[in-house]
VOBA-1610 file (N, C-alpha, C; in pm, whole numbers, padded with zeros to 5 digits, always signed):
BEGIN
Met+00083-00120+00000Met+00000+00000+00000Met+00086+00125+00000Gly+00184+00132+00097Gly+00272+00248+00104Gly+00352+00265-00024Arg+00397+00154-00083Arg+00475+00160-00207Arg+00391+00221-00320Ala+00266+00179-00331Ala+00181+00230-00438Ala+00149+00377-00418Leu+00121+00417-00292Leu+00089+00556-00266Leu+00206+00647-00300Leu+00328+00605-00264Leu+00444+00690-00289Leu+00470+00702-00438Ser+00444+00597-00516Ser+00463+00604-00660Ser+00372+00710-00721Ile+00252+00726-00664Ile+00161+00828-00715Ile+00211+00967-00678Met+00274+00979-00562Met+00324+01108-00519Met+00434+01160-00609Val+00512+01074-00672Val+00621+01117-00758Val+00562+01156-00892Met+00564+01285-00921Met+00503+01336-01043Met+00601+01324-01159Ser+00574+01397-01265Ser+00657+01385-01385Ser+00802+01417-01355Val+00891+01339-01411Val+01034+01354-01393Val+01091+01398-01526Leu+01138+01523-01533Leu+01174+01582-01661Leu+01320+01619-01667Val+01388+01588-01776Val+01523+01637-01800Val+01533+01674-01947Pro+01616+01775-01981Pro+01636+01805-02122Pro+01725+01698-02183Leu+01703+01668-02308Leu+01778+01560-02372Leu+01901+01611-02445Asp+01950+01731-02408Asp+02072+01782-02472Asp+02185+01680-02458Ala+02195+01622-02337Ala+02304+01527-02311Ala+02283+01397-02386Leu+02162+01377-02441Leu+02134+01254-02512Leu+02143+01273-02663Gly+02187+01390-02708Gly+02202+01412-02851Gly+02077+01464-02919Asp+01978+01514-02843Asp+01856+01567-02901Asp+01828+01703-02838Pro+01900+01809-02880Pro+01890+01940-02815Pro+01746+01991-02816Gly+01707+02048-02702Gly+01577+02111-02693Gly+01464+02017-02658Ala+01484+01886-02666Ala+01375+01793-02636Ala+01361+01775-02486Val+01245+01728-02442Val+01219+01702-02302Val+01160+01563-02290Ala+01203+01487-02192Ala+01151+01351-02176Ala+01119+01324-02030Ser+01026+01235-02005Ser+00989+01194-01871Ser+01067+01068-01835Leu+01136+01073-01721Leu+01211+00956-01675Leu+01125+00874-01578Asp+01152+00747-01572Asp+01075+00657-01488Asp+01138+00642-01350Thr+01055+00606-01253Thr+01104+00566-01122Thr+01159+00424-01131Ala+01286+00407-01098Ala+01348+00274-01106Ala+01292+00182-00997Trp+01283+00234-00874Trp+01226+00156-00765Trp+01192+00248-00648Val+01103+00199-00562Val+01066+00266-00438Val+01069+00162-00327Thr+01132+00194-00216Thr+01134+00099-00105Thr+01134+00176+00026Arg+01077+00117+00128Arg+01078+00179+00260Arg+01185+00113+00344Val+01276+00194+00398Val+01391+00140+00471Val+01383+00166+00620Ala+01291+00255+00662Ala+01280+00289+00803Ala+01145+00354+00827Ser+01108+00371+00955Ser+00986+00444+00988Ser+01007+00594+00971Arg+01134+00637+00979Arg+01166+00779+00965Arg+01312+00793+00926Leu+01340+00885+00836Leu+01478+00919+00799Leu+01503+01066+00827Ala+01621+01096+00881Ala+01656+01234+00910Ala+01792+01273+00855Val+01870+01174+00810Val+02007+01198+00761Val+02010+01173+00610Pro+02069+01263+00531Pro+02078+01240+00386Pro+02151+01111+00353Pro+02108+01041+00249Pro+02176+00917+00208Pro+02307+00948+00138Val+02386+00845+00117Val+02511+00856+00040Val+02507+00750-00069Gly+02539+00789-00192Gly+02536+00695-00303Gly+02676+00659-00350Thr+02695+00533-00386Thr+02817+00487-00451Thr+02778+00434-00589Ser+02870+00373-00660Ser+02841+00325-00794Ser+02747+00205-00794Thr+02734+00136-00679Thr+02651+00015-00675Thr+02546+00016-00565Ser+02555+00109-00468Ser+02469+00103-00351Ser+02424+00241-00307Val+02319+00240-00226Val+02272+00360-00156Val+02281+00330-00006Trp+02349+00418+00067Trp+02369+00399+00211Trp+02277+00494+00287Val+02214+00441+00393Val+02128+00522+00478Val+02163+00495+00624Ala+02145+00598+00707Ala+02161+00584+00851Ala+02024+00603+00914Lys+01981+00504+00990Lys+01855+00513+01061Lys+01879+00479+01206Lys+01775+00486+01287Lys+01791+00459+01429Lys+01840+00316+01450Gly+01960+00304+01504Gly+02014+00174+01541Gly+02092+00101+01433Ala+02103+00158+01312Ala+02171+00083+01206Ala+02217+00171+01092Val+02320+00123+01024Val+02364+00177+00895Val+02338+00067+00792Gln+02271+00101+00681Gln+02233+00001+00582Gln+02277+00042+00442Ala+02304-00059+00359Ala+02333-00039+00217Ala+02225-00110+00137His+02172-00041+00036His+02068-00096-00051His+02117-00099-00195Ser+02077-00202-00266Ser+02121-00220-00405Ser+02069-00106-00493Leu+02155-00052-00577Leu+02114+00052-00670Leu+02026-00006-00781Thr+02033-00136-00801Thr+01956-00200-00908Thr+01808-00211-00874Asp+01776-00262-00752Asp+01636-00286-00718Asp+01596-00238-00579Gly+01688-00178-00504Gly+01656-00127-00372Gly+01661-00228-00260Ser+01693-00353-00290Ser+01697-00456-00186Ser+01814-00429-00090Arg+01796-00469+00036Arg+01901-00446+00136Arg+02016-00544+00116Arg+02136-00490+00107Arg+02255-00572+00085Arg+02339-00587+00212Phe+02322-00494+00307Phe+02414-00492+00421Phe+02348-00414+00534Arg+02371-00460+00657Arg+02321-00388+00775Arg+02423-00399+00886His+02452-00286+00950His+02548-00283+01061His+02484-00207+01176Arg+02476-00270+01292Arg+02412-00207+01407Arg+02502-00099+01465Val+02440+00014+01503Val+02511+00124+01567Val+02425+00177+01681Ser+02487+00250+01771Ser+02413+00316+01879Ser+02429+00466+01863Gly+02323+00538+01891Gly+02329+00683+01880Gly+02310+00731+01737Ser+02311+00863+01721Ser+02292+00923+01589Ser+02422+00916+01509Val+02408+00893+01379Val+02523+00874+01290Val+02506+00963+01168Arg+02615+01022+01121Arg+02616+01096+00997Arg+02704+01023+00897Leu+02661+01021+00770Leu+02735+00951+00666Leu+02810+01050+00576Tyr+02928+01008+00529Tyr+03010+01088+00438Tyr+03055+01000+00322Asp+03060+01057+00205Asp+03111+00988+00087Asp+03262+01008+00081Met+03338+00898+00087Met+03483+00906+00082Met+03538+00885-00059Gly+03447+00859-00156Gly+03494+00828-00290Gly+03545+00685-00296Gly+03567+00634-00416Gly+03617+00499-00430Gly+03526+00393-00371Asp+03394+00421-00368Asp+03294+00328-00314Asp+03312+00302-00166Ser+03370+00395-00093Ser+03382+00384+00053Ser+03295+00490+00120Val+03241+00454+00238Val+03151+00542+00311Val+03199+00552+00455Leu+03197+00675+00508Leu+03236+00701+00646Leu+03109+00721+00730Ala+03098+00650+00840Ala+02989+00668+00936Ala+03049+00728+01063Leu+03002+00847+01101Leu+03061+00920+01213Leu+02959+00933+01326Arg+02995+00883+01443Arg+02915+00902+01564Arg+02990+01001+01651Arg+02929+01120+01673Arg+03005+01230+01730Arg+03003+01238+01881Tyr+02891+01207+01944Tyr+02873+01246+02083Tyr+02926+01142+02181Leu+02944+01187+02309Leu+03000+01104+02414Leu+03134+01045+02367Lys+03150+00916+02371Lys+03272+00855+02317Lys+03247+00826+02170Gly+03280+00922+02085Gly+03250+00911+01943Gly+03328+00799+01877Ser+03281+00761+01759Ser+03349+00655+01685Ser+03348+00687+01536Val+03446+00634+01466Val+03460+00650+01322Val+03459+00511+01260Ser+03366+00485+01170Ser+03358+00356+01101Ser+03365+00379+00952Val+03439+00295+00882Val+03453+00305+00737Val+03406+00174+00675Phe+03316+00186+00577Phe+03260+00071+00507Phe+03304+00072+00362Gly+03335-00045+00310Gly+03370-00061+00170Gly+03259-00131+00094Ser+03260-00119-00040Ser+03148-00171-00120Ser+03183-00290-00208Asp+03304-00339-00206Asp+03338-00446-00299Asp+03428-00550-00231Pro+03372-00648-00156Pro+03229-00659-00121Pro+03195-00562-00008Ile+03064-00544+00019Ile+03023-00455+00127Ile+03064-00515+00260Arg+03136-00435+00340Arg+03182-00485+00470Arg+03234-00366+00552Leu+03248-00388+00680Leu+03311-00290+00768Leu+03463-00302+00750Leu+03527-00197+00702Leu+03671-00200+00680Leu+03747-00180+00811Tyr+03710-00077+00887Tyr+03772-00057+01017Tyr+03687+00039+01100Arg+03710+00034+01230Arg+03639+00121+01324Arg+03738+00174+01425His+03727+00303+01454His+03818+00364+01551His+03736+00441+01654Thr+03767+00419+01781Thr+03701+00492+01890Thr+03807+00570+01966Pro+03815+00703+01943Pro+03920+00781+02009Pro+03906+00787+02160Gly+03785+00762+02216Gly+03768+00764+02360Gly+03723+00898+02413Arg+03705+00996+02323Arg+03655+01127+02362Arg+03547+01170+02266Arg+03476+01272+02305Arg+03373+01327+02217Arg+03437+01384+02091Ile+03381+01349+01976Ile+03428+01405+01850Ile+03354+01536+01825Leu+03428+01646+01819Leu+03367+01777+01796Leu+03336+01798+01648Ala+03426+01756+01562Ala+03407+01775+01418Ala+03496+01677+01344Ala+03460+01650+01220Ala+03541+01561+01137Ala+03516+01595+00991Asp+03610+01555+00906Asp+03596+01575+00762Asp+03679+01467+00695Cys+03644+01434+00570Cys+03721+01333+00499Cys+03750+01380+00358Arg+03860+01334+00305Arg+03901+01365+00168Arg+03969+01241+00113Gly+03900+01169+00027Gly+03955+01043-00018Gly+03967+00948+00099Ser+04083+00887+00117Ser+04102+00790+00226Ser+04144+00856+00357Leu+04161+00988+00358Leu+04203+01059+00478Leu+04083+01108+00557Ile+04086+01089+00689Ile+03982+01139+00778Ile+04049+01223+00885Ala+04006+01349+00898Ala+04057+01436+01003Ala+03953+01443+01114Val+03998+01429+01239Val+03907+01425+01354Val+03954+01526+01458Leu+03861+01611+01503Leu+03888+01709+01608Leu+03815+01664+01733Leu+03891+01641+01840Leu+03834+01589+01964Leu+03829+01697+02071Gly+03755+01667+02177Gly+03752+01758+02290Gly+03891+01778+02349His+03909+01890+02417His+04037+01925+02481His+04149+01949+02380Gly+04114+01983+02255Gly+04215+02025+02160Gly+04296+01915+02096Ser+04255+01791+02106Ser+04328+01680+02045Ser+04282+01662+01900Val+04379+01644+01810Val+04350+01633+01667Val+04425+01513+01611Gly+04363+01443+01516Gly+04432+01332+01454Gly+04383+01305+01314Leu+04462+01229+01240Leu+04427+01184+01106Leu+04414+01033+01107Leu+04317+00984+01031Leu+04302+00841+01009Leu+04322+00812+00861Ser+04406+00716+00832Ser+04421+00666+00695Ser+04431+00515+00708Gly+04318+00448+00692Gly+04312+00310+00735Gly+04292+00308+00886Pro+04314+00196+00951Pro+04285+00187+01095Pro+04384+00261+01184Gln+04492+00314+01127Gln+04596+00375+01210Gln+04561+00519+01244Trp+04570+00553+01372Trp+04548+00689+01421Trp+04681+00763+01420Met+04686+00877+01350Met+04810+00953+01337Met+04790+01092+01399Pro+04824+01108+01528Pro+04805+01239+01592Pro+04898+01343+01531Lys+04846+01465+01514Lys+04928+01574+01462Lys+04998+01642+01579Ala+05128+01666+01563Ala+05209+01722+01672Ala+05220+01873+01656Phe+05152+01947+01743Phe+05169+02092+01755Phe+05116+02133+01892Pro+05153+02254+01938Pro+05116+02294+02075Pro+04967+02277+02101Arg+04936+02213+02213Arg+04797+02182+02245Arg+04713+02309+02254Ala+04769+02416+02312Ala+04693+02539+02330Ala+04651+02602+02197Ser+04726+02571+02091Ser+04699+02636+01962Ser+04569+02589+01898Val+04514+02476+01941Val+04389+02428+01882Val+04274+02428+01982Gln+04296+02484+02100Gln+04187+02493+02196Gln+04079+02587+02142Gly+03955+02547+02154Gly+03845+02634+02114Gly+03805+02624+01969Trp+03875+02543+01888Trp+03837+02530+01748Trp+03706+02451+01737Ala+03621+02494+01645Ala+03488+02432+01632Ala+03478+02342+01511Thr+03558+02368+01406Thr+03550+02287+01285Thr+03689+02248+01238Val+03695+02138+01165Val+03818+02095+01100Val+03783+02050+00959Gln+03866+02087+00863Gln+03851+02043+00725Gln+03985+01986+00680Val+03981+01882+00598Val+04103+01823+00545Val+04101+01839+00393Ala+04217+01871+00337Ala+04229+01888+00192Ala+04365+01837+00149Cys+04377+01805+00021Cys+04504+01764-00038Cys+04542+01870-00142Ala+04651+01941-00115Ala+04699+02045-00205Ala+04839+02009-00249Gly+04856+01974-00377Gly+04984+01924-00424Gly+05017+01794-00353Asp+05135+01787-00292Asp+05176+01668-00218Asp+05145+01679-00070Asp+05081+01786-00028Asp+05059+01812+00114Asp+04917+01774+00157Thr+04909+01723+00279Thr+04780+01711+00347Thr+04763+01835+00432Val+04652+01905+00414Val+04629+02033+00482Val+04510+02019+00576Leu+04527+02064+00700Leu+04416+02072+00796Leu+04382+02218+00820Val+04253+02248+00819Val+04206+02385+00839Val+04116+02387+00961Phe+04153+02466+01062Phe+04074+02479+01184Phe+04010+02618+01186Ser+03888+02626+01238Ser+03826+02758+01250Ser+03739+02763+01375Arg+03723+02885+01426Arg+03634+02910+01539Arg+03505+02973+01485Arg+03403+02976+01570Arg+03277+03036+01528Arg+03288+03187+01510Asp+03390+03248+01573Asp+03408+03392+01554Asp+03481+03424+01424Gly+03516+03320+01347Gly+03576+03343+01216Gly+03726+03329+01210Gln+03794+03321+01324Gln+03939+03305+01322Gln+03974+03168+01265Thr+04076+03165+01180Thr+04109+03043+01106Thr+04258+03016+01109Met+04294+02888+01118Met+04434+02847+01121Met+04453+02729+01026Val+04566+02729+00955Val+04595+02624+00857Val+04722+02550+00899Leu+04712+02417+00904Leu+04829+02333+00929Leu+04868+02270+00797Arg+04982+02310+00742Arg+05033+02256+00617Arg+05177+02211+00639Gly+05199+02080+00628Gly+05330+02029+00664Gly+05352+02047+00813Asp+05464+02111+00850Asp+05493+02138+00990Asp+05458+02280+01029Ser+05398+02355+00937Ser+05369+02496+00963Ser+05224+02517+01004Leu+05203+02585+01117Leu+05070+02621+01163Leu+05056+02772+01146Ile+04971+02813+01052Ile+04966+02953+01009Ile+04828+03011+01040Ala+04826+03123+01114Ala+04701+03195+01140Ala+04670+03285+01021Leu+04545+03281+00974Leu+04505+03360+00858Leu+04447+03494+00901Gly+04473+03597+00818Gly+04412+03727+00842Gly+04267+03730+00796Thr+04234+03646+00698Thr+04096+03640+00648Thr+04004+03583+00755Val+03890+03649+00773Val+03792+03604+00872Val+03679+03530+00800Phe+03658+03405+00837Phe+03550+03324+00781Phe+03441+03312+00887Arg+03349+03405+00887Arg+03245+03409+00990Arg+03160+03283+00985Gly+03137+03225+01103Gly+03063+03101+01109Gly+03150+02978+01091Gly+03279+03000+01061Gly+03371+02889+01043Gly+03387+02847+00898Val+03495+02776+00869Val+03520+02722+00736Val+03439+02594+00720Ile+03357+02586+00613Ile+03274+02468+00592Ile+03321+02384+00475Glu+03421+02432+00399Glu+03474+02353+00289Glu+03616+02396+00259Ala+03704+02300+00238Ala+03842+02324+00197Ala+03875+02227+00086Ala+03934+02275-00021Ala+03965+02189-00135Ala+04097+02232-00198Gly+04176+02134-00238Gly+04299+02164-00309Gly+04272+02203-00452Phe+04351+02298-00502Phe+04343+02341-00641Phe+04486+02351-00691Gly+04542+02238-00742Gly+04684+02230-00767Gly+04756+02235-00634Asp+04857+02322-00621Asp+04928+02340-00496Asp+04860+02442-00406Arg+04752+02501-00453Arg+04682+02604-00377Arg+04563+02545-00302Leu+04502+02629-00219Leu+04395+02585-00131Leu+04278+02682-00141Val+04157+02629-00164Val+04036+02709-00166Val+03960+02686-00035Leu+03921+02796+00031Leu+03843+02788+00154Leu+03709+02859+00135Val+03604+02799+00193Val+03470+02856+00184Val+03415+02869+00326Gly+03370+02991+00362Gly+03313+03016+00494Gly+03162+03005+00494Ala+03105+02980+00612Ala+02960+02959+00624Ala+02880+03081+00583Glu+02937+03202+00602Glu+02864+03324+00569Glu+02897+03377+00430Gly+02964+03295+00347Gly+02984+03334+00207Gly+03117+03396+00173Thr+03217+03387+00263Thr+03351+03433+00231Thr+03428+03322+00161Leu+03489+03354+00045Leu+03568+03258-00031Leu+03709+03314-00048Ala+03809+03225-00046Ala+03947+03269-00065Ala+04029+03158-00126Leu+04124+03198-00213Leu+04224+03108-00268Leu+04358+03142-00206Leu+04423+03043-00144Leu+04550+03064-00076Leu+04663+02998-00153Asp+04779+03068-00157Asp+04898+03012-00218Asp+04963+02911-00123Glu+05074+02852-00165Glu+05140+02749-00083Glu+05181+02802+00053Asp+05218+02932+00061Asp+05257+02991+00190Asp+05138+03051+00264Cys+05016+03022+00216Cys+04890+03069+00274Cys+04865+03218+00254Ser+04942+03281+00165Ser+04909+03418+00126Ser+04784+03415+00038Val+04704+03522+00045Val+04576+03526-00025Val+04597+03565-00171Val+04557+03477-00264Val+04561+03506-00408Val+04439+03590-00446Trp+04321+03548-00405Trp+04200+03629-00420Trp+04105+03600-00305Glu+04019+03693-00279Glu+03919+03679-00174Glu+03792+03751-00218Cys+03677+03690-00192Cys+03551+03757-00226Cys+03445+03715-00125Thr+03340+03795-00117Thr+03227+03766-00029Thr+03100+03763-00111Leu+03025+03654-00101Leu+02901+03641-00176Leu+02795+03735-00119Thr+02692+03761-00197Thr+02590+03857-00158Thr+02503+03810-00043Ala+02504+03681-00014Ala+02426+03626+00097Ala+02497+03504+00151Gly+02461+03464+00273Gly+02522+03346+00333Gly+02478+03219+00263Leu+02543+03110+00298Leu+02517+02981+00235Leu+02408+02905+00310Gln+02325+02832+00234Gln+02222+02749+00297Gln+02282+02618+00349Phe+02369+02555+00268Phe+02436+02430+00305Phe+02578+02436+00249Asp+02657+02334+00280Asp+02792+02328+00225Asp+02787+02332+00073Pro+02879+02404+00011Pro+02881+02411-00135Pro+02938+02283-00196Ile+02923+02269-00326Ile+02987+02161-00402Ile+03110+02219-00469Val+03228+02165-00438Val+03353+02210-00499Val+03403+02099-00589His+03408+02125-00720His+03441+02018-00813His+03492+02075-00944Asp+03600+02014-00995Asp+03651+02043-01129Asp+03675+02192-01151Gly+03737+02255-01050Gly+03774+02396-01065Gly+03661+02494-01050Arg+03544+02447-00998Arg+03428+02536-00983Arg+03364+02515-00845Ile+03295+02619-00799Ile+03223+02614-00672Ile+03076+02640-00700Trp+02989+02546-00661Trp+02845+02563-00669Trp+02796+02595-00529Ala+02726+02707-00511Ala+02683+02750-00379Ala+02538+02795-00382Ala+02454+02743-00292Ala+02315+02785-00278Ala+02308+02890-00168Leu+02263+03011-00204Leu+02263+03123-00111Leu+02128+03139-00043Arg+02129+03211+00067Arg+02005+03233+00142Arg+01908+03326+00070Asn+01954+03397-00030Asn+01864+03481-00109Asn+01800+03403-00225Arg+01805+03271-00216Arg+01741+03181-00312Arg+01802+03190-00452Arg+01935+03198-00456Arg+02009+03192-00582Arg+02114+03082-00572Leu+02132+03008-00681Leu+02241+02912-00694Leu+02347+02976-00781Val+02468+02996-00726Val+02573+03067-00799Val+02686+02971-00833Leu+02756+03003-00941Leu+02870+02925-00989Leu+02991+03016-00991Ile+03099+02973-00923Ile+03220+03054-00907Ile+03339+02978-00967Asp+03424+03048-01042Asp+03547+02991-01094Asp+03654+02996-00985Met+03718+02882-00957Met+03815+02877-00849Met+03947+02945-00883Arg+03981+02952-01012Arg+04111+03008-01048Arg+04121+03157-01016His+04013+03231-01048His+04019+03376-01031His+03912+03429-00935Gly+03827+03343-00880Gly+03718+03391-00797Gly+03612+03462-00877Glu+03601+03428-01004Glu+03511+03499-01095Glu+03369+03439-01088Phe+03270+03527-01088Phe+03130+03487-01089Phe+03092+03444-01230Leu+03048+03318-01247Leu+03018+03264-01379Leu+02869+03266-01413Gly+02783+03284-01316Gly+02640+03288-01342Gly+02561+03238-01223Asp+02428+03250-01231Asp+02344+03203-01122Asp+02210+03153-01175Val+02138+03082-01088Val+02009+03022-01119Val+01915+03053-01004Pro+01790+03097-01031Pro+01695+03119-00921Pro+01646+02986-00864Leu+01626+02982-00734Leu+01572+02866-00666Leu+01426+02893-00631Ser+01342+02790-00635Ser+01199+02808-00608Ser+01170+02828-00460Gly+01269+02803-00375Gly+01252+02821-00231Gly+01377+02776-00158Pro+01377+02781-00025Pro+01492+02734+00052Pro+01515+02584+00030Leu+01641+02543+00036Leu+01673+02401+00020Leu+01631+02323+00144Ser+01580+02202+00123Ser+01542+02117+00236Ser+01655+02026+00280Cys+01762+02017+00201Cys+01874+01927+00230Cys+01994+01971+00146Pro+02113+01921+00174Pro+02230+01958+00095Pro+02217+01916-00052Met+02286+01991-00140Met+02291+01957-00282Met+02375+01832-00303Thr+02367+01775-00424Thr+02449+01660-00461Thr+02503+01682-00601Pro+02626+01639-00632Pro+02675+01646-00771Pro+02585+01564-00862Trp+02564+01614-00985Trp+02479+01544-01082Trp+02535+01571-01221His+02583+01465-01290His+02650+01480-01419His+02763+01583-01402Asp+02766+01692-01479Asp+02868+01796-01462Asp+02813+01914-01385Gly+02697+01897-01322Gly+02636+02005-01246Gly+02596+01958-01108Val+02481+02005-01058Val+02433+01970-00925Val+02282+01950-00928Ala+02230+01880-00828Ala+02087+01865-00808Ala+02054+01910-00666Trp+01929+01960-00648Trp+01890+02011-00518Trp+01741+01989-00495Ala+01699+01997-00369Ala+01558+01981-00332Ala+01517+02101-00248Thr+01394+02149-00269Thr+01342+02264-00195Thr+01223+02222-00109Phe+01182+02310-00016Phe+01075+02276+00077Phe+00938+02265+00012Asp+00925+02308-00114Asp+00799+02288-00184Asp+00789+02147-00244Gly+00890+02062-00217Gly+00888+01924-00264Gly+00948+01904-00401His+00998+02008-00463His+01056+01996-00597His+01202+01957-00590Val+01241+01864-00676Val+01382+01827-00694Val+01422+01873-00832Ser+01527+01956-00839Ser+01569+02018-00965Ser+01719+02002-00982Gly+01769+02039-01098Gly+01913+02029-01121Gly+01956+02103-01244Val+02088+02116-01257Val+02150+02167-01379Val+02253+02065-01423Phe+02259+02039-01555Phe+02351+01940-01608Phe+02495+01989-01606Asp+02515+02117-01635Asp+02650+02167-01658Asp+02653+02318-01638Thr+02761+02382-01683Thr+02780+02525-01662Thr+02689+02611-01749Arg+02606+02550-01834Arg+02509+02630-01909Arg+02399+02684-01819Leu+02386+02628-01700Leu+02295+02679-01597Leu+02151+02687-01646Ser+02105+02581-01713Ser+01965+02571-01754Ser+01896+02474-01658Pro+01819+02525-01559Pro+01760+02436-01458Pro+01649+02351-01517Val+01638+02228-01467Val+01533+02135-01509Val+01467+02076-01385Arg+01339+02044-01395Arg+01267+01979-01287Arg+01289+01829-01297Ile+01341+01770-01191Ile+01366+01626-01189Ile+01246+01550-01132Ala+01187+01601-01024Ala+01074+01532-00962Ala+00997+01630-00875Ala+00874+01594-00842Ala+00792+01670-00748Ala+00729+01573-00650Leu+00747+01601-00519Leu+00696+01513-00414Leu+00594+01587-00329Ala+00514+01511-00257Ala+00413+01570-00171Ala+00477+01639-00051Arg+00594+01590-00008Arg+00665+01650+00105Arg+00810+01672+00067Pro+00876+01769+00131Pro+01016+01794+00097Pro+01106+01678+00134Pro+01201+01640+00047Pro+01296+01533+00080Pro+01389+01574+00194Val+01437+01474+00268Val+01536+01501+00372Val+01677+01481+00317Gly+01687+01429+00195Gly+01818+01412+00134Gly+01806+01362-00009Ile+01903+01397-00091Ile+01916+01342-00226Ile+02061+01304-00247Ala+02083+01204-00331Ala+02219+01157-00356Ala+02233+01107-00498Ser+02346+01135-00559Ser+02381+01073-00686Ser+02438+00935-00655Ala+02389+00834-00724Ala+02438+00698-00705Ala+02459+00639-00843Gly+02585+00623-00883Gly+02613+00586-01021Gly+02561+00697-01111Thr+02473+00664-01205Thr+02413+00766-01291Thr+02270+00799-01249Arg+02226+00743-01137Arg+02089+00766-01091Arg+02083+00869-00979Ile+01960+00916-00952Ile+01933+01006-00840Ile+01846+00930-00740Val+01884+00934-00611Val+01806+00871-00505Val+01755+00979-00411Ile+01624+00976-00384Ile+01559+01075-00298Ile+01517+01006-00170Ala+01554+01065-00055Ala+01515+01011+00076Ala+01401+01094+00132Cys+01292+01028+00170Cys+01174+01095+00223Cys+01169+01078+00375Glu+01107+01175+00441Glu+01103+01175+00588Glu+01031+01052+00642Asp+00934+00998+00567Asp+00858+00882+00616Asp+00933+00750+00598Gly+01060+00756+00556Gly+01143+00637+00548Gly+01153+00573+00412His+01091+00633+00310His+01099+00578+00175His+01222+00631+00100Leu+01278+00546+00017Leu+01379+00585-00082Leu+01314+00574-00220Val+01333+00678-00302Val+01283+00678-00439Val+01404+00691-00532Cys+01424+00593-00619Cys+01538+00594-00712Cys+01486+00624-00852Leu+01543+00726-00916Leu+01503+00767-01050Leu+01606+00720-01152Gln+01558+00671-01264Gln+01648+00624-01369Gln+01728+00739-01429Ser+01842+00705-01485Ser+01928+00805-01548Ser+01878+00836-01689Pro+01920+00950-01748Pro+01884+00981-01886Pro+01928+00873-01984Ala+02042+00810-01959Ala+02090+00705-02050Ala+01996+00585-02050Glu+01942+00549-01933Glu+01848+00439-01925Glu+01720+00471-02001His+01678+00600-01995His+01558+00639-02071His+01583+00624-02220Arg+01702+00661-02265Arg+01732+00654-02407Arg+01731+00510-02459Glu+01773+00416-02370Glu+01781+00276-02411Glu+01644+00209-02423Arg+01541+00269-02366Arg+01408+00205-02369Arg+01347+00212-02507
//
């Protein structure tokens, strides 16, 4: 009954067929599958090339991208957040009390390793196989595989930091710490450098760009730093960010609180264009083809294929999604009532 009702709720799914070799055409895509995985979902899913991962009360689960069947279940206690580590690996982070870090692999699906630092995890970030963890009392460490690698620098220098981001710039692993008042510090190699740039609300994204480093602040401050952390360019967006931006292939996609999706060139900090949003986002954006997809509180799921910034309606739901994820070439939508809706890719439509 629930499966049939949800199928009716998913309205027309539209994408332009430019990517399919038929410019200007519009086609309706089919729902690949619908399945209920929990009584309630609150955490966005994570997609890999073969599976969709969800965190629900008491468990982390992987579901087949082909038909939605459950492939794996791992019991957990407390609330868990999922991160995409790339390479078909998923990070499950339990932050509170004695936090834990678990990494799952997809070929075959299994728990690769689990680390319990023994203290509350204040913040964490991952980049590829590297996981940076900020603990209470100023303790910081890196995980690459099951080995814990504490970073050696004066303990007082990281007291009070609220966020940590990890990035790979050239041959260096870079850690970026920030406070809520905007003060920011970068650990690159053996050098711990305080930045003059203020990132109000803290740094929410750090990404390598060659040997340089791009930082994005919660209130819309962006900066490109050279190897010595000198500022190459700095700019402030017209409004704060709704969620973490997507940083990919030399570009920054950012959804602003003034209901605009903007595209920024990382090389020069140049504004490349923007797209109006139908309302505030209900969950973080996800990469989609060469662009991004997003969901708004009116229940609409939309996206742009590429830098041409031509928005398309992907789906319309009765209630706003709590998360969307790219999984292989498909889009998976997580609903608050515990359903997952998987939409076929444009290529699958063309093959029919």
